[in-house]
C-alpha positions as CSV (number, residue, x, y, z in Angstrom):
1,X,22.5,16.1,-24.9
2,X,23.8,19.6,-23.9
3,X,26.7,20.0,-21.5
4,X,27.9,23.1,-19.7
5,X,31.3,23.5,-18.0
6,X,32.5,26.5,-16.1
7,X,36.0,27.7,-15.3
8,X,37.3,31.1,-14.3
9,X,39.1,33.1,-17.0
10,X,42.1,33.6,-14.6
11,X,42.4,29.9,-14.0
12,X,42.2,29.1,-17.7
13,X,44.9,31.7,-18.5
14,X,47.1,30.2,-15.7
15,X,46.7,26.7,-17.0
16,X,47.3,27.7,-20.7
17,X,50.4,29.7,-19.9
18,X,51.8,26.9,-17.8
19,X,51.7,24.6,-20.8
20,X,53.2,27.0,-23.3
21,X,56.1,28.4,-21.3
22,X,56.1,31.6,-23.4
23,X,55.8,29.8,-26.7
24,X,52.9,30.1,-29.2
25,X,50.5,27.3,-28.6
26,X,47.3,25.8,-30.2
27,X,44.1,24.7,-28.6
28,X,41.8,22.1,-30.1
29,X,38.3,21.3,-28.7
30,X,38.1,17.6,-27.8
31,X,34.7,17.6,-26.2
32,X,32.3,20.0,-24.4
33,X,34.6,19.7,-21.3
34,X,38.1,19.1,-22.6
35,X,40.6,21.0,-24.7
36,X,43.9,19.7,-26.2
37,X,46.8,22.1,-25.9
38,X,50.3,22.2,-27.3
39,X,52.8,24.0,-29.4
40,X,52.2,21.6,-32.3
41,X,48.5,21.6,-33.4
42,X,48.6,18.0,-34.6
43,X,50.5,16.7,-31.5
44,X,49.1,18.3,-28.3
45,X,51.0,17.8,-25.1
46,X,48.2,18.3,-22.5
47,X,44.5,17.9,-22.1
48,X,42.8,20.7,-20.2
49,X,39.8,19.4,-18.2
50,X,37.6,22.4,-17.8
51,X,35.3,21.4,-14.9
52,X,38.3,20.1,-12.8
53,X,40.5,23.0,-13.9
54,X,43.5,20.7,-14.3
55,X,46.0,19.7,-17.0
56,X,46.5,16.0,-17.9
57,X,49.6,15.0,-19.8
58,X,48.5,13.9,-23.3
59,X,51.0,11.0,-23.2
60,X,48.9,9.2,-20.6
61,X,46.1,8.7,-23.1
62,X,46.8,6.4,-26.0
63,X,45.1,7.7,-29.2
64,X,43.1,4.5,-29.7
65,X,41.7,4.6,-26.2
66,X,41.4,8.4,-25.9
67,X,37.6,8.6,-26.1
68,X,37.0,5.9,-23.6
69,X,39.6,7.3,-21.3
70,X,38.1,10.8,-21.5
71,X,34.6,9.4,-20.8
72,X,36.0,7.6,-17.7
73,X,37.2,10.9,-16.2
74,X,33.5,11.8,-15.8
75,X,32.1,15.0,-14.4
76,X,33.6,16.7,-11.4
77,X,32.7,19.3,-8.8
78,X,36.3,20.1,-7.8
79,X,35.9,23.8,-8.5
80,X,32.3,24.1,-7.2
81,X,30.7,23.5,-10.6
82,X,29.3,20.4,-12.1
83,X,28.9,19.2,-15.6
84,X,25.2,19.6,-16.4
85,X,23.6,17.4,-19.0
86,X,20.1,17.8,-20.4
87,X,18.3,15.8,-23.0
């Protein structure tokens, strides 16, 4: 299944800089639509939801339940774009 998510570069820069507060940060790909962000690559502080263009504090998601929690967020059209899935 393919998935496409869109976000403007300006919005991504804004979200990433709001997390880092001037410090170096690391980004890890969690899924086709979500990135983990934080100053420690092994302990991210936020999840960046690309279709919604929002940051979610990482502490809200327990590691054991992270995949299920991320799936429950589902697709969004908050920014005018939708997640597109194709077989």
